[in-house]
N, C-alpha and C positions, 0 to 999 in steps of 0.2 A: 280066767277061769270067776267061777260064781265066788261072791264073799261068805265067809262060814265066820261061827264063833267060835274062837280058839277055845284052847280049854282055860285060858285066866278069865273071870269075869269082864267084860266090856271090854274086851281086845278082840277088835276086826282086822279079814287079811289085807282089807279094804274098805277105809269107809266111806270113799266118793264115786261108788263103782251105782252103775244105778241099780240093781239089786237094794243096794240098802237104802239111798236115798228116794228113789221113785216113792215105794209106799211110805215114807215120811210124809213126802209132799203131796201124798193122794188121801192117806190117810188119819196121822195125827192129829189132836183137836186140844186145843190150848185156851184155857179162860179168856173172857174180856177181850176174843178175837172178833172180827165182823163177818162170820161166817154167815152163808145165807141157809136162809131157814127154809127152803126148799130145792130140791136139785134145779141145776140151769140150764136149760138143752143146749146142742152147742150152735144153733143159730141167734142165742139170747145173752153169750158169752162178752162182757165190758171189755172192750179194749183198752188196759192200760201204760200201752208204750207212750201214745201224748202226754200223758200225767209224769210216768217215770221222767221222760226226757225233759219234761219243762222241769222236775223237780232239779234234775241235774245238770242240768246248763244252770240255775240259780244256783247253783255249788249252796241247798242246804243242806242242814245237817238233824232236820229232823230224824226220824226211824219211817221205812215205809207202812208201818203197820199204822203208825199216825198219820199219813198219809191218806191212807185207804178210810179211815174210822173220819176226817175233815171232809170229804166229800158223798153225797149222798148217792149212791151207785152201790149197787149188790155184786159181791168180786165173789169169784167162783172160790172153791176149797184149793183151787192147784194155789189160785191167785195170794189168797191169803196167807196159808203156808210159806209159798215161797215166799214171801215178801219177811214171816215171823223168821224162816229159815236165813235169807239173807241176811238180815239184822241181828239173829244170832251170832254169826260165825261173825262179822265184823265189828261186833263190840264185842268179842273176846279179843275181837283181833286190835281194837282200837286200846284197850287196857292195858291189855299183856304184851304188847310188842315190844316195850320200850324205848322205839320212837320217838324221839319229842313228838309233844299234844298236837302243838299245828301241824304237822304232816301226818302223823297217824288217823287225826281226824277228817283232813283236806283226803287221804288214800280210803278213809269208813267211807266216803260218801259213793264208793263203789257200791255201796246194796244198795242201789236203785238199776243199774247195768246188773248185777250177780240177780238181784228178785224177779226180771226179765228175763234172764237166759234158765235162770231156773223150772217158773212155767212153761218158756217152751222147749227144753230140751233135759228136764231134770237131772240126773246127774251128771251126766253129757256136759253140762254148763261146768262141772269143776275140775275141766280142763289142764292139762301140763302148761300150755301158755296161760291163764293168769294164775295159777300156783308158783308156777316160777319167776313168774313177773315179781308178785308179793313178795314172794323168798328172796329177791333179788333187791329187796330196800334194806336187807340188814348191810348194806356196801354204807347205806346213809344211815347209821344211829348216833354217829355224830354229828349230825346236821341240827345244826341251831339257828332260830330266823334271826339273825344277827345283821341282814339287811347287805352283806359282800358278796363278791360278785359270785363265790361259789355259790352261797345262800340263795342266790336270783336264779343262777344259771339249773337250781334243782326245782325251784319252782317254774319256770318257764318249762323243763322238761311236764311237769304235773299239767301247765295248760295245754300245751299238746297234745296230754291225755283227756282231758274235757273234752277238746275238738274229736279227738279219734272216736272216744267215747259216743259221744253226741252222734256221731258218720256212722258207727256202727246201729246205733237207735233208726236212724233215717230213714239207712238201706238196707236195713235187719239182716244186717247180715255182720259176722265176726270177724271177716276181713280189716278194715281199718282199724279195731284194734290190736289184732295178731301182726297190720304191719307196725301200729306204734311197739309192740314188743318186739318187734324184731329190730328196730331203729335203737331201742335202748338198748337191748344188747351189742348192739356193735359199738354205741357210744360208752358203753361200762370197760367193753376191753380195749376199745383206745385210751379210756380214763386210766386206767389199770396201767397198758404202758407206759404213758405219758407221765402217771403218779412217781413209777420206779426213780427217773429220771429229774425228777423232782426232789424225792427224799433224797437222792444220792448229794445231787448240787447244794440243799439245804442243806445236808449237816457239814459238807464241805465248807464252804463257805462261814456257816454260824460258828463252825470251829475255829475258821480261823481269825474272825471277829474276837472271839471269847479269848483266841490267846493274845491276839493283839490289845485287848481291854484290861486280863491277867496282866501284860508286860506294864501297859501304863501305869493301873491303878499300884503295883508293887512298887515301880520307880518312884512315882509319884511319893507313895506312904515312907521309901526307904527314907528320899530326901528329907520330906518334912518332917519323921521323926529327930532326921539328927541339926536340923536347923531350929528344933523348936527351941522358944526362949532363949535363943543366942542372941549376941548383939555382936554383927564382923561386919567389916570393911565393905563396902558397897561392892570393889572390885572381886573380891571373894563372892559375896552370893551373887554375884553377875555369871561369874563363870560356874559357878555350879546350876546354877540355871540355864545357862546357855549352852553348857558345854557338856558339862556331869551328869543331868539328867537326863536328856536323849542320850547317851553312850549308856548309861543303866536299863532303860528304856527296851535297847536294841540288845543289849544281851541278854535280860528277861527274855526278850520274846524270841531269841536269838538260839538260844545256851539253858534258859532255864536260871530258878533262886538257887539250883543246888550246884550250880557249874562251878568249878574254880574262878572261873573271870568272873562272876556276881560279886565273889567273895573278896573279889584283887579290886573292884571298882569300889564295894563298898568299903572297905580299909580304907580307900585311897581319900574318899567321901570321908570319913570320920578324919582323915590327917587333914584336909582343907578345913576341916570346921574346928579343927587344935592349932592350925599354923592362924585364923583370922580370931579368933577368941582368945584376948590375954588373960580374961580368968582362969584358961587352961594350961594356957603355953608360958604363963608371964614367972618369969625367974630362970627359965631352962634355956638360957640364948645359947651356950654351944649344943643341946639337942634339937634346936629350933636353926642352929645351922648346918647342921646335919641331914635334916629333912630338908633344910631351902638347897642343898647341894645332889639333893636326889630326885625330888616331887618330881621337876619339868619333863622329868628323861622317864619316871615311872608315869605319870598321865597319858607322856607321848606314847610309849609301847602301850598299854593298855587298851588308847586310842582306836590305835593300830591294827591291834589286833579282834579288835571289837567292831570298830567300822570299815575295816577293809582297804582303809587310805590311811595316808599321813593329815595330823591336826593342822590345821591354816597356824602360817606362821605367825609368832606372836602372841599365841593364843592365850600363851602362859604370863606372856610378861606383866600382866596386871599383876599374878601372883606373886612372880618373884620381886615386884616391888614393892609388895606389900611385908615381904621377910626381909627386904633390905630394911623398910622405915621400923619396923619390928629391933632388927638386932641395933640398929644406929638408936633407937630410942626416940624416935620421932612418932610425935601425936597422929591418929587414924580420927577420922571422921565414920563414926561407925554407926550402924543403923539394924532396926530390930528386923531378926527375919519372921520373928511372929504375926501372923495376921497381917501381913501385909498386903492381902487378896491377888498374889500371884497364881494361886492354883491353888487349890482346896484336896484334902489327900483324905484318905481313910486307913487307919494301921492296923483296920481288922483284917487288913489284906498280907500281910506279913506275919498273921498269927494264919493262915492256911490251913484247912482240914476237910477231907473228905470226906462224905458218909459214908457207909458200907456197901460192898455190894451187894448185900443180903437187901436192903432197905432200897437199894433202885431198883435192883429186879421183881423187887416184889409189886414196883408201881411203873415199870416202864413197859410201853406197849401198851396201855390202857387207859381206857376213855374215862375222864373224869366231867362230873357235873357241876354246875353253881348255879344258885337259884332253885326257881320251882315254876310248873305252868309253861305259859305260851314263853316268860320270858327268863326263862332258862337258858343257858348257856353252856354248851359243849366244846372239849377240848380231849387232843391227842396228845398223852406225855412221848411223844416221840424220841427226846434221847434227854441224857442231862450230860449238859456239858461241861466235860472234869476240870477246865481251867479256869473256871469261873464260879463251878457250883450253883448252873443255874437252868432249870427245867424249861427244857424248850417245847413250846408249844406247837400242833397244829393242827389241819381240819381235818388229816386222816388221809389227805391225798398230797402231802408235801408243801402247801401254802403252808408259810410263818404265820400263829397268833399273837404272838406276844415269847416274853419272858420271863421268868419268874425265878428267885432266887430261894435255893432249896431248905431256909430257915424258913421264909414265909409260906411255902408250900407245903411243908411239915403245921406251921400255925396254923395255916386253912383247914388241913386236915382235923387237926386237934380239934379244933373250931366250931366244926361241923359245917363250914361252909365251902368246899370242895368233897365230895364224893364219889367214890368208884362207881360208874356206870356200870347196874346189871348186864347179866349179856344178854340180848337180843330173845325173844322165841319167834322160831320160824313158822311162818304162815301155816306150813305142811302140820305143825303141830296141835297148831289152833284150831285147825280144820279139823282133826283128827278126832280130839277131845268135845267137840261143840256134836259134830255126828254122830258120836256114841252115843253121846248122853242123850240124844233128841232119835237113837234109834232105841235103846233103850224102854226111854217114855213109851215110844211109840207099841213096843212091843207087850208093855206092862196093860197098855191103855187097849189095846187089842184082844188080850185074857180077859179084859173086864168085858168087854164088849160079847166076845161068845159067850160067856157064863150069864150073865143077864139077859140077851139078844129073846132066847126063847123064853123065857120065864115073863118079861114085861114087854113084848111088843104091842099087845093091844092097849094097857095103861100108857105105855108110852106115847101112842099113839092119840088119844085124849088129851092129854096132857098137852101135847105139840099144839092143839087146836086149841084149848085153853089158852097157852101162854101168847098161843099168834094173835090169837083177836083180844088178849089183853095189850099186847103191845101195839099192834093197830088202834085200839079203844086212847090206848097213853099217847103215842105219837099224836092221834086226831086231836086231842085234847091239846097236847101241849102246842101243838099246833093252831089251836082257836083261841088258844092266849095268847100266845107271842102276839097273833094278828089284832086278838082286840087290845091288846096290850101297846101295839105298831100305832092302832088308830087312833088312841087315846092320846098317848103323846104327842101323836101328829096334829091333833086338833088346837093341842097346848100350843105346842108351836107355832102353830101359822095365828090361836088367838094373839099370844107374844109380838109376834113378829108386827101382824095389823096395828098393833097399838102403839108400836114402839114407831113404824111409821104414819101414824096420826097423829102423834104426840110432836117431831120431828119436822112435818109439812107444819103443821100452828105453828109453832115458833119461828118458822122460816114466812111464812108469812105474815106473822106481827111484827119482824125485822121487818120483811121489806114496805110493809106497809109504813113503817113510821120512818122507815129511810125514804120512802116517793113524798109525805107528808112534810119530811125536812127539805129532798129538793123541790119539792114545788114552790116553801115560803123564801128559798132563796133569790135575795135580791143583789139587785148591782151594790156591789163594793161591798160584797160578804165574804167571809173569808174561811177558807178550809187547812187541813195540814194533810201532805199528801204523805204515806211515807216511802222513802226509794230504796231501801231493802228489807230484806226480812229481819222480822225485832222490831224493827221500828227506830232503828238508831241511827239514820238519817232520815230529820222529818225536811218537807219542801213547804212553806207556809205561801199562798196563792187565795188571788181578790178574782170574784168575779167582775170582768170585765164586758164581756156582749151575751145576751141569752137571746138566741132565736128560736122563735115559739115554732116554726113551721115544720123544721130541721129538728125542734127538740136535741140543739146541742147547744151547750153553754162552754164560754171560752177565759178562762183563769192566765191573770198572769204575776207576776209577783209586783212587791212595791215600786219597783225600779218600773214596772213594765214590759220586764222581760221574762224569758221561760213562758215563751206561751203555750198554756197547754191544754186538749177541747177534750170533752166529755161529751157524751150524749149523756141523755137524760138515764137511759139504762143503765149504762157502765155506771153511772157514778151511783147510781140508787145500789147495785150489785157490790162496788168497791166499801158502801159504806155496809152493806149488811156483813161483809167480809171482816171490815174491822179496816182496812187499807186510808180510807179518809176521814177523818173525821172534819165534822163544821166547828167553827170556832166560835160564831158570835155573829149578828146583823151587821152589816156596814159600817152606819152612825155608828153604832155603841164602839165595835172597834175600835172605830179612829177616832171617837174622843177621848178614850181608854190610851192608847197608845201615845196620840197628842201628849193628855195630861204626863205620862212617861215621859217622852224626849223631853216636855217642859222643865221638867221637876231636875232631872239631868242636867242641863243647859244652866239652868239655875244659880245647883251647888256647884259647878264647875268655875261660874262666875265670882 
């Protein structure tokens, strides 16, 4: 069915049909685009497929129109409009898709592929394969460039897309890209099936871990609060830490803090502290005696009910001995139970409160984003772990990204550090809007052309001829100016290079001449200094022992006649020029100076 304009202005039945797209590609005119000045014959059309393939293979981010403007080739109207239309569609997708900017930018490079297909097939290039694949990217709206395994997995799939599209370019066939889309769909189906199991397993395991963590933290908080600022006998403190803390942890995990067993365990904890702290039970011997008669049995009963077995034999003996010592008035060694480093606790776990279901429901199952641009990170609010009031974050496929306390989550939102991610836009919607706007522009241009064509045909032809001639002259002038500037610059550069080379050659020859004169003046017994290491850190002093004119060879030794070193005059001159060797003095002068120095040293020692 052909596309027609509906009753509502600007709405089309099918904006991607060939009846709508093909006239736009062939007839629309946009300012500042490199349209040909004259019609191009069928045999003169430039093949732009290698250029677009190169841009795609290099994964360039420029627009297709920019690429066309950067080369000195005359393109057809179809090619230019196809480039503009592909840029318009993919730019709109890049800006409004809601995907991570890194992902959207990479997908938007399909503009090169789309431009080529639009020029070849017109509206048929916007087929269901391309549209459905782009729409399927909504599945990855929570993707962030985090460097994790799931992040790399998507990038690997997009690398496969690069290969598939390149193959379509080379083979001039859509088969490689269609095969990629089919494989993508199969992978998505498997991923969806697997993610269901991953989400179920994750929620189950994290709920269990949260329950254990709450039990542990609540038990620690109860014990810590009971022992705060107390001085108890070490036996009582050890019993509480070794036996009663694990029991309260188990009770909190199995029955919860609202159960009767938790109240019994907490009450016995208070009695243990009362028994051990003389500031609480001092002067109440009768009551202490009564408590002492019952405490062991009550501790054992609660232990059996909570732990599923009897308490170890003699476990309460130390507590009983403390009671006996207290009744006899015997002194007990007390230890402070505050800040003993045995464990840390947070008393806020005892005043645990859950957020309202309405507050949780408004954010559960939503995507959140932190940061902006390429560095933004997206996280999925998978669930609130009710046992700990922690937000469980995932990547949307059942992979845990971390947890955040509800209070920190609320604070981050209030500060604007964590934002709800707006819904992504379907490519179908972006495509529809872009084509509708282009269609309206084309219709407006078509009407204007029809009105002005008959009245201004001759004038337009004359004006076009003058413009073409002016543009040609301008290009020639610019080209002449450019060539003249390049020639002048090349001449100046050549002169500067020749001058530098001549100065360097003169300096080198001067050094070489001085070095040659120095070598020619060397006589037997002359001393030189040789750098054994780079930078002259290790210097070796050598004396000329033999000079062989026939071979131009010089043999140097040290003062003991050892470390024999040979030089040719040429190599010695080279080392002198480079600074690796220095001539100290003539032999007689150096020996006299050395003898005087050694003589002074000997006289001084005597």
